C-alpha positions, -999 to +999 in steps of 0.1 A: -077-012-133-085-048-137-091-067-104-105-099-119-071-117-123-051-135-097-043-108-072-014-129-057+004-129-090-006-095-105+022-070-101+017-032-102+040-002-103+034+026-078+014+045-104-008+014-111-012+006-075-022+043-067-048+042-095-063+009-080-063+023-045-076+058-055-046+076-040-017+096-053+015+075-063+034+092-035+011+077-010+021+042-023+057+052-020+051+063+016+035+030+023+067+013+011+088+037+031+069+032+063+068-006+060+031-010+052+037-023+018+066-046+008+080-047-027+073-080-045+100-106-043+109-135-065+113-171-053+150-164-045+140-135-023+152-107-045+131-076-050+112-075-084+113-044-105+102-036-141+126-030-169+128+007-161+139-002-125+106+007-108+097-015-078+067-037-084+040-046-057+017-075-055-019-064-060-031-083-030-006-065-008-016-031-022-053-038-014-042-049+022-022-017+027-049+005+015-075-012+037-052-009+068-046+028+061-083+034+059-088+016+091-062+036+109-076+069+095-110+062+111-095+061+146-109+088+168-093+102+198-112+119+226-098+151+241-089+149+277-116+161+300-106+193+318-111+192+355-114+223+376-106+223+412 
């Protein structure tokens, strides 16, 4: 995956985004479903799709969603301390 171009203008399908992020394409679809990744929109605000009708995502948004997911995954929770009377 070429990351040398303008990441604001580069558009990827879910499969291309998954390859760039190192995840399964279903993960990218889940990001979209959960609101972590928005489908790219044109100047009129309409969602952008390719000729096959697949949603397209801006590369920069994919990178941000992947980074946020990794940050959330690193959270650790401590177990409650048991107290004995």
